[in-house]
PAMARVO-932215 format. One line per field, with one value per residue (C-alpha): x, y, z; residue in one letter; residue number from 1. Coordinates in steps of 0.2 Angstrom, whole numbers. Layout:
N
X = c(X/...);
Y = c(Y/...);
Z = c(Z/...);
rest = c(a/...);
nr = c(NUM/...);
***
This chain:
266
X = c(95/98/111/113/98/108/122/110/104/86/92/105/95/77/70/63/57/39/43/52/37/26/38/40/21/18/13/2/-7/-10/-22/-27/-32/-22/-37/-38/-19/-20/-35/-26/-11/-23/-30/-13/-7/-22/-17/1/-7/-19/-5/7/-7/-11/7/8/22/27/20/38/40/23/28/45/36/25/39/48/32/30/48/47/32/40/53/42/25/12/13/31/26/8/6/-3/14/25/15/19/37/39/33/45/60/55/54/72/79/69/76/59/65/62/44/43/38/23/16/17/8/-5/-8/-9/-23/-32/-32/-37/-51/-57/-53/-52/-65/-74/-58/-53/-65/-50/-39/-21/-12/7/18/35/46/37/40/59/61/51/63/78/69/64/82/89/76/79/98/100/96/86/87/71/69/51/42/38/54/54/35/38/52/41/26/38/44/26/23/16/-1/-8/-23/-12/1/-12/-20/-4/3/-13/-10/8/1/-12/2/9/-5/1/18/25/37/45/46/50/62/53/55/46/32/31/29/16/6/7/0/-15/-18/-18/-30/-42/-41/-42/-26/-17/2/6/19/28/27/34/50/54/68/60/54/36/31/36/26/11/13/14/-2/-10/-6/-14/-30/-31/-31/-45/-55/-52/-57/-74/-80/-71/-81/-68/-79/-89/-74/-59/-64/-66/-49/-40/-47/-42/-24/-9/-4/11/11/8/24/25/20/34);
Y = c(-47/-65/-62/-72/-69/-76/-63/-49/-35/-41/-57/-49/-34/-34/-51/-45/-53/-53/-46/-32/-27/-27/-16/-4/-3/1/19/16/1/13/23/9/-10/-23/-25/-6/-5/-20/-12/5/-5/-15/2/9/-7/-4/14/9/-5/7/20/7/0/18/22/5/-2/-20/-30/-32/-13/-12/-26/-18/-1/-10/-18/-1/6/-8/-7/11/9/-7/5/21/26/32/49/51/53/54/37/46/55/39/28/38/41/22/20/34/25/8/12/18/4/-10/-1/3/21/37/42/61/71/80/63/55/70/71/52/53/67/56/40/48/58/43/28/33/48/37/39/57/71/84/82/75/88/85/92/87/95/85/68/72/77/61/51/56/50/34/31/35/23/9/11/12/-7/-6/-23/-33/-51/-56/-73/-72/-81/-95/-97/-100/-112/-122/-123/-129/-143/-148/-149/-133/-130/-114/-113/-116/-103/-90/-92/-93/-78/-68/-75/-68/-51/-52/-57/-40/-34/-44/-44/-59/-49/-42/-59/-73/-76/-75/-93/-98/-85/-93/-111/-104/-96/-111/-122/-110/-111/-130/-131/-118/-128/-145/-151/-165/-162/-167/-179/-166/-153/-167/-168/-150/-146/-132/-128/-133/-124/-108/-112/-115/-98/-89/-98/-93/-75/-76/-85/-72/-58/-67/-68/-50/-45/-55/-42/-27/-14/-2/11/13/11/19/38/34/24/38/51/40/36/45/60/70/87/101/110/127/141/151);
Z = c(114/119/132/147/159/174/172/169/180/179/188/200/205/200/206/222/238/242/259/252/241/256/266/252/250/268/266/251/260/275/263/251/254/244/232/229/226/213/205/202/194/183/177/173/165/153/150/145/134/125/123/116/104/98/95/85/97/98/113/119/120/130/141/145/149/161/170/171/178/191/196/200/212/219/227/228/235/223/230/223/204/197/188/174/170/173/161/145/152/154/136/130/138/133/115/115/125/114/99/92/89/98/99/95/110/101/95/113/121/107/109/128/125/113/123/139/131/120/130/149/150/163/174/170/167/163/148/150/160/156/142/135/149/162/153/150/168/174/163/174/189/181/175/192/201/189/193/174/173/157/149/153/149/145/145/127/120/133/130/111/114/127/115/101/112/116/98/89/97/90/101/117/111/108/125/135/126/132/149/149/144/158/170/168/179/193/203/195/184/200/209/196/181/164/160/176/172/154/162/175/161/150/164/167/148/148/163/154/137/147/139/149/148/166/160/150/165/177/166/167/178/188/206/203/219/212/196/206/215/198/193/209/206/189/195/209/195/186/202/206/188/190/203/198/188/183/175/191/204/196/199/218/218/209/221/236/229/238/227/224/232/218/214/221/209/203);
rest = c(m/a/g/n/f/w/q/s/s/h/h/q/q/w/l/l/d/k/q/d/l/i/r/e/r/q/y/d/h/s/v/l/t/e/d/e/y/q/k/i/f/i/f/f/s/s/v/i/q/q/l/g/e/q/l/k/l/r/q/q/v/i/a/t/a/t/v/y/f/k/r/f/y/a/r/n/s/l/k/c/i/d/p/l/l/l/a/p/t/s/i/f/l/a/s/k/v/e/e/f/g/v/i/s/n/s/r/l/i/s/t/c/q/t/v/i/k/n/k/f/s/y/a/y/t/q/e/f/p/y/r/t/n/h/i/l/e/c/e/f/y/l/l/e/n/l/d/c/c/l/i/v/y/q/p/y/r/p/l/l/q/l/v/q/d/l/g/h/e/d/q/l/l/t/l/a/w/k/i/v/n/d/s/l/r/t/d/v/c/l/l/y/p/p/y/q/i/a/i/g/c/l/q/v/a/c/v/i/l/q/k/d/h/k/a/w/f/a/e/l/n/v/d/i/e/r/i/q/e/i/a/r/y/i/i/n/l/y/e/l/w/k/t/y/d/e/k/k/e/i/q/g/l/l/a/k/m/p/k/p/k/p/a/p/q/r);
nr = c(1/2/3/4/5/6/7/8/9/10/11/12/13/14/15/16/17/18/19/20/21/22/23/24/25/26/27/28/29/30/31/32/33/34/35/36/37/38/39/40/41/42/43/44/45/46/47/48/49/50/51/52/53/54/55/56/57/58/59/60/61/62/63/64/65/66/67/68/69/70/71/72/73/74/75/76/77/78/79/80/81/82/83/84/85/86/87/88/89/90/91/92/93/94/95/96/97/98/99/100/101/102/103/104/105/106/107/108/109/110/111/112/113/114/115/116/117/118/119/120/121/122/123/124/125/126/127/128/129/130/131/132/133/134/135/136/137/138/139/140/141/142/143/144/145/146/147/148/149/150/151/152/153/154/155/156/157/158/159/160/161/162/163/164/165/166/167/168/169/170/171/172/173/174/175/176/177/178/179/180/181/182/183/184/185/186/187/188/189/190/191/192/193/194/195/196/197/198/199/200/201/202/203/204/205/206/207/208/209/210/211/212/213/214/215/216/217/218/219/220/221/222/223/224/225/226/227/228/229/230/231/232/233/234/235/236/237/238/239/240/241/242/243/244/245/246/247/248/249/250/251/252/253/254/255/256/257/258/259/260/261/262/263/264/265/266);
***
């Protein structure tokens, strides 16, 4: 899937403006503070990651599912669809698009039940409430909201090329790869092209490992201000993580979160 990013729907339709995001989130921000909103998305990114790992999906599939999830809520309030339903639906769709193969409905539901019970019992006291028909219906809403723009370019490939250019540094690649994974818990995948995210993550990795590659970065033909913005998003995430006790806070946040109205009983 090495098509042309610049001609893709990712570049033409799905690099959003920060002001658009703020405007679309107005309703949610009337209920939640910015930090609370971010904490909820950090939590659901972890849910997607755990589901993906349990289903033995490649990281590329998990990353694409996370981007679908974030794109949906970039245009919709949390009250439109329960994130606990959209998370497995995003994985279901991403596994098909990334040519991993279709996950069987029963395996997806049973994995959701197991993961929620074993890994996220601190957040949910009840068992996973959704069934196959809910996921299939939700998939239509997701496709419609994504405007069928399903090819997502990730920072992993440009990162590999950049590290290769630097001269194979395994330690640097390992850390930068982890930082790219962490960046999925921020808004950068909605705002910046993947090659800029790769450079931003690499820069943060160099600072953490105290590697001086200033001359190499200076030669890159990129808007350094945007790279610094990406690095700031990631550093802000790490700052938030330091004080965020998810196990204690998440039940309260999920209770406060705007929710869909229950469907009328037939």
